MIKELUM-353395 format. One line per field, with one value per residue: residue number from 1; residue in one letter; chain; x negated, z, y negated of N, C-alpha, C in turn. Coordinates in nm, 2 decimals. Layout:
BEGIN
num: [NUM | ...]
residu: [A | ...]
chaine: [A | ...]
n_px: [X | ...]
n_pz: [Z | ...]
n_py: [Y | ...]
ca_px: [X | ...]
ca_pz: [Z | ...]
ca_py: [Y | ...]
c_px: [X | ...]
c_pz: [Z | ...]
c_py: [Y | ...]
//
This chain:
BEGIN
num: [1 | 2 | 3 | 4 | 5 | 6 | 7 | 8 | 9 | 10 | 11 | 12 | 13 | 14 | 15 | 16 | 17 | 18 | 19 | 20 | 21 | 22 | 23 | 24 | 25 | 26 | 27 | 28 | 29 | 30 | 31 | 32 | 33 | 34 | 35 | 36 | 37 | 38 | 39 | 40 | 41 | 42 | 43 | 44 | 45 | 46 | 47 | 48 | 49 | 50 | 51 | 52 | 53 | 54 | 55 | 56 | 57 | 58 | 59 | 60 | 61 | 62 | 63 | 64 | 65 | 66 | 67 | 68 | 69 | 70 | 71 | 72 | 73 | 74 | 75 | 76 | 77 | 78 | 79 | 80 | 81 | 82 | 83 | 84 | 85 | 86 | 87 | 88 | 89 | 90 | 91 | 92 | 93 | 94 | 95 | 96 | 97 | 98 | 99 | 100 | 101 | 102 | 103 | 104 | 105 | 106 | 107 | 108 | 109 | 110 | 111 | 112 | 113 | 114 | 115 | 116 | 117 | 118 | 119 | 120 | 121 | 122 | 123 | 124 | 125 | 126 | 127 | 128 | 129 | 130 | 131 | 132 | 133 | 134 | 135 | 136 | 137 | 138 | 139 | 140 | 141 | 142 | 143 | 144 | 145 | 146 | 147 | 148 | 149 | 150 | 151 | 152 | 153 | 154 | 155 | 156 | 157 | 158 | 159 | 160 | 161]
residu: [M | K | L | Q | L | I | A | A | A | L | A | F | S | A | V | T | T | I | A | Q | G | A | E | P | V | V | A | A | S | P | E | A | Q | R | A | M | L | A | S | S | D | P | K | L | A | A | N | K | K | L | V | W | D | M | W | R | T | F | L | Q | G | G | D | I | N | A | A | D | K | Y | L | A | P | E | Y | H | Q | H | N | P | N | A | E | T | G | L | E | G | V | K | A | Y | F | R | A | Q | G | R | T | A | T | P | P | K | D | S | I | D | R | L | I | A | I | V | A | E | G | D | L | V | T | L | A | L | V | R | E | G | K | D | K | D | G | N | A | Y | T | T | T | W | F | D | M | F | R | V | A | N | G | K | I | V | E | H | W | D | T | A | T | K | P]
chaine: [A | A | A | A | A | A | A | A | A | A | A | A | A | A | A | A | A | A | A | A | A | A | A | A | A | A | A | A | A | A | A | A | A | A | A | A | A | A | A | A | A | A | A | A | A | A | A | A | A | A | A | A | A | A | A | A | A | A | A | A | A | A | A | A | A | A | A | A | A | A | A | A | A | A | A | A | A | A | A | A | A | A | A | A | A | A | A | A | A | A | A | A | A | A | A | A | A | A | A | A | A | A | A | A | A | A | A | A | A | A | A | A | A | A | A | A | A | A | A | A | A | A | A | A | A | A | A | A | A | A | A | A | A | A | A | A | A | A | A | A | A | A | A | A | A | A | A | A | A | A | A | A | A | A | A | A | A | A | A | A | A]
n_px: [6.49 | 6.38 | 6.26 | 6.05 | 5.91 | 5.81 | 5.65 | 5.47 | 5.35 | 5.24 | 5.05 | 4.88 | 4.79 | 4.65 | 4.44 | 4.32 | 4.22 | 4.03 | 3.87 | 3.77 | 3.69 | 3.77 | 4.04 | 4.16 | 4.47 | 4.74 | 5.00 | 5.34 | 5.49 | 5.71 | 5.92 | 5.91 | 5.98 | 6.24 | 6.34 | 6.30 | 6.51 | 6.74 | 6.96 | 7.13 | 7.31 | 7.54 | 7.53 | 7.28 | 7.15 | 7.25 | 7.16 | 6.89 | 6.87 | 6.99 | 6.75 | 6.54 | 6.63 | 6.64 | 6.38 | 6.25 | 6.39 | 6.40 | 6.17 | 5.94 | 6.01 | 6.07 | 6.32 | 6.47 | 6.74 | 6.86 | 6.85 | 7.08 | 7.25 | 7.15 | 7.05 | 7.19 | 7.35 | 7.27 | 7.02 | 6.74 | 6.40 | 6.10 | 5.84 | 5.54 | 5.48 | 5.67 | 6.00 | 6.28 | 6.63 | 6.86 | 6.86 | 6.62 | 6.42 | 6.44 | 6.35 | 6.09 | 5.99 | 6.02 | 5.86 | 5.62 | 5.62 | 5.74 | 5.80 | 6.08 | 6.10 | 6.22 | 6.34 | 6.12 | 6.13 | 6.05 | 5.89 | 5.59 | 5.30 | 5.44 | 5.45 | 5.63 | 5.97 | 6.17 | 6.47 | 6.66 | 6.96 | 7.05 | 6.82 | 6.53 | 6.25 | 5.97 | 5.66 | 5.37 | 5.09 | 4.78 | 4.55 | 4.22 | 3.90 | 3.58 | 3.36 | 3.13 | 3.21 | 3.31 | 3.58 | 3.88 | 4.15 | 4.45 | 4.75 | 5.07 | 5.34 | 5.68 | 5.98 | 6.33 | 6.67 | 7.00 | 7.31 | 7.66 | 7.64 | 7.44 | 7.12 | 7.00 | 6.77 | 6.43 | 6.11 | 5.74 | 5.40 | 5.25 | 5.00 | 4.92 | 4.73]
n_pz: [-0.43 | -0.47 | -0.71 | -0.62 | -0.44 | -0.62 | -0.78 | -0.58 | -0.53 | -0.78 | -0.78 | -0.56 | -0.63 | -0.87 | -0.74 | -0.58 | -0.78 | -0.90 | -0.71 | -0.67 | -0.93 | -1.25 | -1.38 | -1.67 | -1.82 | -1.84 | -2.05 | -2.04 | -2.08 | -2.34 | -2.23 | -1.95 | -2.00 | -2.06 | -1.83 | -1.67 | -1.75 | -1.62 | -1.34 | -1.05 | -1.08 | -1.29 | -1.46 | -1.47 | -1.58 | -1.84 | -1.90 | -1.92 | -2.09 | -2.33 | -2.38 | -2.42 | -2.65 | -2.82 | -2.84 | -2.95 | -3.20 | -3.34 | -3.26 | -3.25 | -3.45 | -3.67 | -3.78 | -3.89 | -3.94 | -3.75 | -3.52 | -3.49 | -3.35 | -3.09 | -3.00 | -2.88 | -3.06 | -2.93 | -2.85 | -2.64 | -2.67 | -2.51 | -2.59 | -2.69 | -2.97 | -3.13 | -3.30 | -3.14 | -3.09 | -3.27 | -3.55 | -3.57 | -3.45 | -3.61 | -3.86 | -3.79 | -3.75 | -4.03 | -4.16 | -4.10 | -4.25 | -4.22 | -4.23 | -4.22 | -4.02 | -3.90 | -3.58 | -3.32 | -3.04 | -2.80 | -2.66 | -2.78 | -2.58 | -2.34 | -2.01 | -1.78 | -1.69 | -1.56 | -1.38 | -1.25 | -1.13 | -1.38 | -1.54 | -1.71 | -1.72 | -1.90 | -1.86 | -2.05 | -2.20 | -2.27 | -2.51 | -2.54 | -2.62 | -2.44 | -2.38 | -2.49 | -2.67 | -2.59 | -2.53 | -2.35 | -2.13 | -2.02 | -1.87 | -2.02 | -2.00 | -2.07 | -2.02 | -2.02 | -2.04 | -1.98 | -2.10 | -2.12 | -2.26 | -2.46 | -2.54 | -2.42 | -2.35 | -2.35 | -2.20 | -2.19 | -2.17 | -2.35 | -2.51 | -2.69 | -2.98]
n_py: [5.13 | 5.40 | 5.38 | 5.19 | 5.35 | 5.55 | 5.39 | 5.32 | 5.56 | 5.62 | 5.42 | 5.46 | 5.70 | 5.64 | 5.49 | 5.68 | 5.88 | 5.71 | 5.65 | 5.92 | 6.01 | 6.01 | 6.20 | 6.39 | 6.30 | 6.49 | 6.62 | 6.69 | 7.04 | 7.12 | 7.29 | 7.19 | 6.94 | 6.95 | 7.04 | 6.80 | 6.65 | 6.71 | 6.63 | 6.56 | 6.36 | 6.30 | 6.06 | 5.98 | 6.19 | 6.19 | 5.92 | 5.96 | 6.19 | 6.04 | 5.85 | 6.03 | 6.17 | 5.96 | 5.88 | 6.10 | 6.14 | 5.88 | 5.71 | 5.88 | 6.06 | 5.90 | 5.84 | 5.58 | 5.49 | 5.62 | 5.46 | 5.32 | 5.48 | 5.50 | 5.26 | 4.93 | 4.67 | 4.41 | 4.47 | 4.42 | 4.34 | 4.36 | 4.40 | 4.26 | 4.28 | 4.37 | 4.31 | 4.17 | 4.28 | 4.48 | 4.51 | 4.37 | 4.56 | 4.78 | 4.67 | 4.61 | 4.88 | 4.98 | 4.82 | 4.96 | 5.15 | 5.40 | 5.75 | 5.97 | 6.24 | 6.59 | 6.58 | 6.68 | 6.94 | 6.83 | 6.54 | 6.40 | 6.40 | 6.33 | 6.28 | 6.24 | 6.17 | 5.95 | 5.85 | 5.58 | 5.42 | 5.22 | 5.24 | 5.40 | 5.55 | 5.65 | 5.82 | 5.86 | 6.00 | 5.82 | 5.79 | 5.69 | 5.51 | 5.43 | 5.16 | 5.29 | 5.46 | 5.68 | 5.92 | 5.90 | 5.96 | 5.80 | 5.64 | 5.56 | 5.33 | 5.32 | 5.16 | 5.15 | 5.00 | 5.11 | 5.08 | 5.14 | 5.37 | 5.30 | 5.21 | 4.91 | 4.74 | 4.71 | 4.76 | 4.78 | 4.84 | 4.71 | 4.48 | 4.20 | 4.25]
ca_px: [6.39 | 6.33 | 6.15 | 5.93 | 5.84 | 5.74 | 5.53 | 5.35 | 5.28 | 5.15 | 4.95 | 4.81 | 4.72 | 4.54 | 4.34 | 4.28 | 4.15 | 3.94 | 3.76 | 3.72 | 3.64 | 3.89 | 4.08 | 4.24 | 4.60 | 4.80 | 5.13 | 5.43 | 5.53 | 5.86 | 6.02 | 5.91 | 6.03 | 6.39 | 6.38 | 6.32 | 6.64 | 6.84 | 7.00 | 7.26 | 7.39 | 7.56 | 7.51 | 7.15 | 7.11 | 7.30 | 7.06 | 6.76 | 6.89 | 6.99 | 6.62 | 6.47 | 6.67 | 6.61 | 6.24 | 6.22 | 6.44 | 6.39 | 6.05 | 5.85 | 6.06 | 6.07 | 6.45 | 6.50 | 6.86 | 6.92 | 6.83 | 7.20 | 7.30 | 7.08 | 7.04 | 7.30 | 7.32 | 7.20 | 6.89 | 6.64 | 6.27 | 5.98 | 5.69 | 5.51 | 5.42 | 5.79 | 6.09 | 6.40 | 6.77 | 6.86 | 6.80 | 6.47 | 6.34 | 6.46 | 6.27 | 5.97 | 5.95 | 6.03 | 5.74 | 5.50 | 5.61 | 5.73 | 5.90 | 6.16 | 6.07 | 6.31 | 6.28 | 6.06 | 6.20 | 5.97 | 5.82 | 5.45 | 5.23 | 5.54 | 5.42 | 5.75 | 6.08 | 6.24 | 6.59 | 6.74 | 7.05 | 7.06 | 6.68 | 6.48 | 6.12 | 5.89 | 5.51 | 5.31 | 4.95 | 4.76 | 4.40 | 4.14 | 3.76 | 3.54 | 3.26 | 3.03 | 3.28 | 3.35 | 3.72 | 3.95 | 4.30 | 4.51 | 4.90 | 5.13 | 5.48 | 5.80 | 6.11 | 6.46 | 6.79 | 7.10 | 7.45 | 7.77 | 7.60 | 7.34 | 6.98 | 6.99 | 6.66 | 6.29 | 5.97 | 5.63 | 5.26 | 5.18 | 4.96 | 4.89 | 4.58]
ca_pz: [-0.33 | -0.52 | -0.79 | -0.55 | -0.39 | -0.73 | -0.81 | -0.48 | -0.54 | -0.89 | -0.77 | -0.49 | -0.72 | -0.95 | -0.68 | -0.53 | -0.89 | -0.95 | -0.60 | -0.67 | -1.06 | -1.34 | -1.44 | -1.79 | -1.81 | -1.93 | -2.09 | -1.99 | -2.19 | -2.39 | -2.11 | -1.83 | -2.04 | -2.05 | -1.70 | -1.62 | -1.80 | -1.53 | -1.24 | -0.99 | -1.10 | -1.45 | -1.53 | -1.48 | -1.67 | -1.95 | -1.97 | -1.95 | -2.24 | -2.44 | -2.43 | -2.48 | -2.79 | -2.91 | -2.86 | -3.04 | -3.32 | -3.39 | -3.25 | -3.28 | -3.58 | -3.78 | -3.84 | -3.83 | -3.94 | -3.62 | -3.41 | -3.46 | -3.25 | -2.97 | -2.95 | -2.88 | -3.15 | -2.86 | -2.80 | -2.60 | -2.69 | -2.45 | -2.64 | -2.76 | -3.09 | -3.20 | -3.30 | -3.07 | -3.16 | -3.33 | -3.67 | -3.58 | -3.44 | -3.75 | -3.96 | -3.74 | -3.78 | -4.16 | -4.20 | -4.07 | -4.35 | -4.15 | -4.29 | -4.13 | -4.01 | -3.82 | -3.43 | -3.25 | -2.92 | -2.70 | -2.68 | -2.78 | -2.47 | -2.23 | -1.87 | -1.69 | -1.72 | -1.44 | -1.41 | -1.13 | -1.18 | -1.55 | -1.59 | -1.75 | -1.73 | -1.95 | -1.85 | -2.16 | -2.21 | -2.38 | -2.54 | -2.56 | -2.61 | -2.37 | -2.44 | -2.52 | -2.76 | -2.52 | -2.53 | -2.23 | -2.12 | -1.92 | -1.90 | -2.08 | -1.95 | -2.14 | -1.94 | -2.10 | -1.96 | -2.07 | -2.08 | -2.21 | -2.34 | -2.55 | -2.50 | -2.44 | -2.32 | -2.36 | -2.16 | -2.20 | -2.12 | -2.46 | -2.51 | -2.81 | -3.02]
ca_py: [5.17 | 5.52 | 5.32 | 5.14 | 5.47 | 5.61 | 5.29 | 5.32 | 5.68 | 5.62 | 5.33 | 5.54 | 5.83 | 5.58 | 5.45 | 5.81 | 5.93 | 5.62 | 5.69 | 6.05 | 6.03 | 6.00 | 6.33 | 6.38 | 6.29 | 6.60 | 6.59 | 6.83 | 7.13 | 7.13 | 7.34 | 7.10 | 6.80 | 6.97 | 7.02 | 6.67 | 6.58 | 6.72 | 6.52 | 6.59 | 6.25 | 6.29 | 5.94 | 5.96 | 6.29 | 6.14 | 5.82 | 6.03 | 6.26 | 5.92 | 5.79 | 6.14 | 6.20 | 5.84 | 5.88 | 6.21 | 6.11 | 5.74 | 5.64 | 5.99 | 6.13 | 5.79 | 5.80 | 5.45 | 5.47 | 5.70 | 5.38 | 5.27 | 5.58 | 5.49 | 5.11 | 4.84 | 4.57 | 4.30 | 4.52 | 4.32 | 4.40 | 4.28 | 4.44 | 4.13 | 4.32 | 4.42 | 4.22 | 4.20 | 4.31 | 4.63 | 4.50 | 4.34 | 4.65 | 4.85 | 4.61 | 4.63 | 4.99 | 4.99 | 4.75 | 5.02 | 5.25 | 5.52 | 5.86 | 6.04 | 6.39 | 6.63 | 6.57 | 6.81 | 6.97 | 6.75 | 6.41 | 6.41 | 6.32 | 6.29 | 6.33 | 6.24 | 6.08 | 5.90 | 5.75 | 5.52 | 5.30 | 5.21 | 5.24 | 5.51 | 5.52 | 5.73 | 5.80 | 5.91 | 6.03 | 5.74 | 5.81 | 5.55 | 5.52 | 5.34 | 5.08 | 5.36 | 5.53 | 5.82 | 5.95 | 5.92 | 5.93 | 5.70 | 5.65 | 5.45 | 5.33 | 5.26 | 5.15 | 5.13 | 5.00 | 5.15 | 5.03 | 5.17 | 5.47 | 5.28 | 5.14 | 4.77 | 4.68 | 4.79 | 4.71 | 4.86 | 4.80 | 4.65 | 4.36 | 4.16 | 4.30]
c_px: [6.33 | 6.22 | 6.02 | 5.86 | 5.75 | 5.64 | 5.41 | 5.28 | 5.18 | 5.04 | 4.84 | 4.72 | 4.62 | 4.43 | 4.26 | 4.17 | 4.04 | 3.82 | 3.69 | 3.68 | 3.76 | 3.92 | 4.15 | 4.40 | 4.67 | 4.96 | 5.21 | 5.48 | 5.66 | 5.96 | 6.04 | 5.97 | 6.18 | 6.42 | 6.40 | 6.44 | 6.76 | 6.85 | 7.12 | 7.37 | 7.42 | 7.53 | 7.36 | 7.10 | 7.16 | 7.19 | 6.94 | 6.76 | 6.89 | 6.83 | 6.54 | 6.49 | 6.63 | 6.46 | 6.19 | 6.27 | 6.41 | 6.24 | 5.95 | 5.89 | 6.08 | 6.20 | 6.51 | 6.66 | 6.96 | 6.91 | 6.98 | 7.27 | 7.27 | 7.07 | 7.14 | 7.26 | 7.24 | 7.08 | 6.79 | 6.50 | 6.17 | 5.87 | 5.65 | 5.47 | 5.56 | 5.91 | 6.22 | 6.54 | 6.77 | 6.81 | 6.67 | 6.38 | 6.33 | 6.34 | 6.13 | 5.91 | 5.97 | 5.90 | 5.62 | 5.50 | 5.66 | 5.81 | 5.96 | 6.14 | 6.17 | 6.24 | 6.22 | 6.14 | 6.14 | 5.94 | 5.67 | 5.41 | 5.33 | 5.47 | 5.54 | 5.84 | 6.17 | 6.36 | 6.64 | 6.82 | 7.06 | 6.91 | 6.63 | 6.35 | 6.05 | 5.74 | 5.45 | 5.15 | 4.90 | 4.60 | 4.34 | 3.98 | 3.71 | 3.43 | 3.16 | 3.07 | 3.31 | 3.51 | 3.77 | 4.08 | 4.34 | 4.66 | 4.97 | 5.28 | 5.57 | 5.92 | 6.23 | 6.58 | 6.90 | 7.23 | 7.56 | 7.72 | 7.49 | 7.22 | 6.99 | 6.89 | 6.54 | 6.16 | 5.86 | 5.50 | 5.17 | 5.13 | 4.93 | 4.75 | 4.48]
c_pz: [-0.41 | -0.62 | -0.74 | -0.50 | -0.50 | -0.78 | -0.72 | -0.50 | -0.66 | -0.86 | -0.66 | -0.54 | -0.80 | -0.87 | -0.62 | -0.65 | -0.91 | -0.84 | -0.62 | -0.81 | -1.14 | -1.38 | -1.56 | -1.74 | -1.90 | -1.94 | -2.03 | -2.10 | -2.25 | -2.27 | -1.99 | -1.88 | -2.05 | -1.91 | -1.63 | -1.66 | -1.70 | -1.43 | -1.19 | -1.01 | -1.25 | -1.53 | -1.56 | -1.57 | -1.80 | -2.00 | -2.01 | -2.10 | -2.35 | -2.49 | -2.48 | -2.61 | -2.87 | -2.94 | -2.98 | -3.19 | -3.40 | -3.37 | -3.31 | -3.42 | -3.68 | -3.84 | -3.81 | -3.84 | -3.80 | -3.50 | -3.39 | -3.37 | -3.13 | -2.91 | -2.99 | -2.99 | -3.08 | -2.82 | -2.77 | -2.60 | -2.62 | -2.47 | -2.73 | -2.92 | -3.18 | -3.20 | -3.20 | -3.15 | -3.25 | -3.47 | -3.67 | -3.55 | -3.53 | -3.84 | -3.91 | -3.79 | -3.94 | -4.23 | -4.19 | -4.19 | -4.31 | -4.24 | -4.20 | -4.12 | -3.90 | -3.66 | -3.39 | -3.12 | -2.80 | -2.76 | -2.68 | -2.65 | -2.36 | -2.10 | -1.79 | -1.74 | -1.60 | -1.46 | -1.26 | -1.18 | -1.33 | -1.63 | -1.62 | -1.79 | -1.80 | -1.94 | -1.96 | -2.14 | -2.33 | -2.39 | -2.57 | -2.57 | -2.53 | -2.45 | -2.53 | -2.62 | -2.70 | -2.50 | -2.37 | -2.23 | -2.01 | -1.94 | -1.93 | -2.03 | -2.03 | -2.04 | -2.03 | -2.00 | -2.05 | -1.98 | -2.17 | -2.31 | -2.46 | -2.48 | -2.53 | -2.40 | -2.31 | -2.30 | -2.17 | -2.16 | -2.22 | -2.45 | -2.65 | -2.87 | -3.02]
c_py: [5.30 | 5.45 | 5.28 | 5.24 | 5.53 | 5.52 | 5.29 | 5.43 | 5.67 | 5.53 | 5.39 | 5.65 | 5.77 | 5.54 | 5.58 | 5.86 | 5.84 | 5.65 | 5.82 | 6.09 | 6.06 | 6.17 | 6.32 | 6.38 | 6.40 | 6.57 | 6.73 | 6.91 | 7.08 | 7.19 | 7.26 | 6.97 | 6.83 | 6.98 | 6.90 | 6.60 | 6.60 | 6.63 | 6.57 | 6.49 | 6.25 | 6.17 | 5.94 | 6.07 | 6.25 | 6.02 | 5.88 | 6.10 | 6.14 | 5.89 | 5.92 | 6.16 | 6.09 | 5.85 | 5.99 | 6.19 | 5.97 | 5.72 | 5.78 | 6.03 | 6.04 | 5.80 | 5.67 | 5.41 | 5.54 | 5.58 | 5.33 | 5.37 | 5.56 | 5.35 | 5.02 | 4.74 | 4.45 | 4.37 | 4.42 | 4.40 | 4.32 | 4.32 | 4.34 | 4.15 | 4.35 | 4.32 | 4.25 | 4.22 | 4.44 | 4.61 | 4.46 | 4.46 | 4.75 | 4.80 | 4.63 | 4.77 | 5.04 | 4.94 | 4.84 | 5.14 | 5.39 | 5.64 | 5.95 | 6.19 | 6.45 | 6.61 | 6.69 | 6.84 | 6.91 | 6.62 | 6.43 | 6.35 | 6.28 | 6.36 | 6.34 | 6.15 | 6.07 | 5.83 | 5.70 | 5.41 | 5.33 | 5.19 | 5.38 | 5.49 | 5.65 | 5.71 | 5.90 | 5.91 | 5.92 | 5.77 | 5.69 | 5.59 | 5.41 | 5.26 | 5.17 | 5.47 | 5.68 | 5.81 | 5.96 | 5.89 | 5.86 | 5.74 | 5.51 | 5.44 | 5.27 | 5.26 | 5.10 | 5.09 | 5.05 | 5.10 | 5.06 | 5.28 | 5.45 | 5.20 | 4.99 | 4.68 | 4.76 | 4.71 | 4.83 | 4.79 | 4.74 | 4.53 | 4.33 | 4.20 | 4.20]
//
Protein backbone atom coordinates (compact mmCIF):
# COMPACT_ATOMS: atom_id res chain seq x y z
CA MET A 1 0.00 0.00 0.00
CA LYS A 2 2.80 2.39 0.93
CA LEU A 3 4.57 1.75 -2.40
CA GLN A 4 1.31 2.44 -4.25
CA LEU A 5 0.96 5.78 -2.47
CA ILE A 6 4.56 6.68 -3.30
CA ALA A 7 4.04 5.72 -6.96
CA ALA A 8 0.85 7.79 -7.10
CA ALA A 9 2.63 10.77 -5.57
CA LEU A 10 5.50 10.46 -8.06
CA ALA A 11 3.05 10.19 -10.97
CA PHE A 12 1.09 13.22 -9.75
CA SER A 13 4.35 15.13 -9.32
CA ALA A 14 5.40 14.25 -12.87
CA VAL A 15 2.05 15.39 -14.31
CA THR A 16 2.15 18.59 -12.27
CA THR A 17 5.72 19.33 -13.36
CA ILE A 18 4.88 18.78 -17.02
CA ALA A 19 1.88 21.10 -16.77
CA GLN A 20 3.93 23.82 -15.06
CA GLY A 21 7.21 23.37 -16.95
CA ALA A 22 10.02 21.00 -16.07
CA GLU A 23 12.27 21.73 -13.13
CA PRO A 24 15.74 20.22 -12.75
CA VAL A 25 15.97 17.04 -10.71
CA VAL A 26 18.32 17.58 -7.76
CA ALA A 27 20.33 14.96 -5.86
CA ALA A 28 20.31 14.69 -2.08
CA SER A 29 23.38 15.71 -0.08
CA PRO A 30 25.53 13.01 1.59
CA GLU A 31 24.02 14.04 4.95
CA ALA A 32 20.47 13.72 3.62
CA GLN A 33 21.34 10.31 2.16
CA ARG A 34 22.56 9.02 5.51
CA ALA A 35 19.34 10.29 7.12
CA MET A 36 17.33 8.32 4.53
CA LEU A 37 18.88 5.09 5.83
CA ALA A 38 17.06 5.43 9.16
CA SER A 39 13.84 3.55 9.85
CA SER A 40 11.85 2.60 12.93
CA ASP A 41 11.88 -0.93 11.45
CA PRO A 42 15.38 -2.44 11.86
CA LYS A 43 14.85 -4.76 8.87
CA LEU A 44 14.01 -1.85 6.56
CA ALA A 45 17.00 0.13 7.84
CA ALA A 46 19.29 -2.89 7.25
CA ASN A 47 17.90 -3.45 3.75
CA LYS A 48 18.39 0.22 2.79
CA LYS A 49 21.95 0.19 4.17
CA LEU A 50 22.74 -3.03 2.26
CA VAL A 51 21.60 -1.53 -1.06
CA TRP A 52 23.27 1.83 -0.32
CA ASP A 53 26.59 0.12 0.53
CA MET A 54 26.38 -2.20 -2.50
CA TRP A 55 25.79 0.75 -4.82
CA ARG A 56 28.63 2.83 -3.39
CA THR A 57 31.11 -0.07 -3.30
CA PHE A 58 30.25 -2.33 -6.23
CA LEU A 59 28.31 -0.30 -8.81
CA GLN A 60 29.72 3.18 -8.23
CA GLY A 61 33.09 2.17 -6.77
CA GLY A 62 33.77 -0.53 -9.36
CA ASP A 63 34.86 -3.14 -6.78
CA ILE A 64 33.58 -6.18 -8.67
CA ASN A 65 34.78 -8.64 -6.02
CA ALA A 66 32.62 -6.82 -3.45
CA ALA A 67 29.56 -8.15 -5.29
CA ASP A 68 30.00 -11.43 -3.36
CA LYS A 69 29.31 -9.56 -0.12
CA TYR A 70 26.06 -7.98 -1.34
CA LEU A 71 24.50 -10.20 -4.03
CA ALA A 72 23.17 -13.74 -3.60
CA PRO A 73 24.50 -16.40 -6.00
CA GLU A 74 20.98 -16.76 -7.47
CA TYR A 75 20.74 -12.99 -8.12
CA HIS A 76 18.01 -12.28 -10.69
CA GLN A 77 18.72 -9.43 -13.10
CA HIS A 78 15.84 -7.83 -15.03
CA ASN A 79 17.87 -5.16 -16.85
CA PRO A 80 17.82 -6.31 -20.50
CA ASN A 81 21.44 -5.21 -21.01
CA ALA A 82 23.05 -7.06 -18.09
CA GLU A 83 23.61 -10.70 -17.26
CA THR A 84 21.70 -12.54 -14.54
CA GLY A 85 23.19 -14.45 -11.60
CA LEU A 86 26.05 -13.27 -9.39
CA GLU A 87 28.73 -14.52 -11.78
CA GLY A 88 26.86 -13.12 -14.77
CA VAL A 89 26.57 -9.63 -13.32
CA LYS A 90 30.24 -9.66 -12.30
CA ALA A 91 31.22 -10.71 -15.85
CA TYR A 92 29.03 -7.93 -17.26
CA PHE A 93 30.85 -5.27 -15.20
CA ARG A 94 34.30 -6.82 -15.80
CA ALA A 95 33.66 -6.53 -19.54
CA GLN A 96 33.21 -2.78 -19.05
CA GLY A 97 36.83 -2.55 -17.84
CA ARG A 98 35.99 -0.95 -14.51
CA THR A 99 38.72 -0.07 -12.03
CA ALA A 100 37.94 -0.24 -8.31
CA THR A 101 38.05 3.02 -6.37
CA PRO A 102 37.44 3.59 -2.67
CA PRO A 103 33.70 4.03 -2.00
CA LYS A 104 32.44 7.58 -1.64
CA ASP A 105 30.41 8.60 1.41
CA SER A 106 27.30 8.90 -0.76
CA ILE A 107 25.69 7.70 -3.98
CA ASP A 108 26.22 10.04 -6.92
CA ARG A 109 22.93 11.56 -8.09
CA LEU A 110 20.75 9.86 -5.41
CA ILE A 111 17.42 11.60 -4.85
CA ALA A 112 15.72 9.14 -2.48
CA ILE A 113 15.89 5.65 -1.03
CA VAL A 114 12.64 3.96 0.01
CA ALA A 115 12.08 0.52 1.55
CA GLU A 116 8.92 -1.50 2.05
CA GLY A 117 8.85 -5.18 2.95
CA ASP A 118 11.76 -6.85 1.17
CA LEU A 119 12.04 -4.15 -1.54
CA VAL A 120 14.38 -1.15 -1.67
CA THR A 121 14.00 1.50 -4.37
CA LEU A 122 16.52 4.15 -5.34
CA ALA A 123 15.52 7.25 -7.30
CA LEU A 124 18.45 8.84 -9.13
CA VAL A 125 19.05 11.91 -11.27
CA ARG A 126 19.42 10.98 -14.93
CA GLU A 127 20.90 13.48 -17.37
CA GLY A 128 20.04 13.55 -21.04
CA LYS A 129 19.79 15.72 -24.15
CA ASP A 130 16.65 16.47 -26.09
CA LYS A 131 16.34 16.32 -29.90
CA ASP A 132 17.85 19.80 -30.12
CA GLY A 133 20.87 18.90 -27.98
CA ASN A 134 19.64 20.75 -24.89
CA ALA A 135 20.58 19.18 -21.56
CA TYR A 136 17.84 18.14 -19.15
CA THR A 137 17.43 15.99 -16.06
CA THR A 138 14.88 13.29 -15.31
CA THR A 139 14.59 10.44 -12.81
CA TRP A 140 15.87 6.87 -13.03
CA PHE A 141 14.63 4.11 -10.71
CA ASP A 142 16.35 0.96 -9.49
CA MET A 143 14.54 -1.52 -7.25
CA PHE A 144 16.10 -4.41 -5.36
CA ARG A 145 14.65 -7.36 -3.45
CA VAL A 146 16.52 -8.48 -0.33
CA ALA A 147 16.37 -11.93 1.27
CA ASN A 148 18.52 -13.30 4.09
CA GLY A 149 20.80 -10.26 4.11
CA LYS A 150 21.65 -10.36 0.38
CA ILE A 151 20.27 -8.73 -2.72
CA VAL A 152 18.46 -11.40 -4.74
CA GLU A 153 16.72 -9.44 -7.49
CA HIS A 154 16.99 -6.15 -9.42
CA TRP A 155 14.69 -4.12 -11.68
CA ASP A 156 15.27 -0.78 -13.36
CA THR A 157 13.94 1.36 -16.18
CA ALA A 158 16.60 0.31 -18.71
CA THR A 159 15.76 -0.43 -22.31
CA LYS A 160 17.95 -1.88 -25.04
CA PRO A 161 20.00 0.68 -26.96
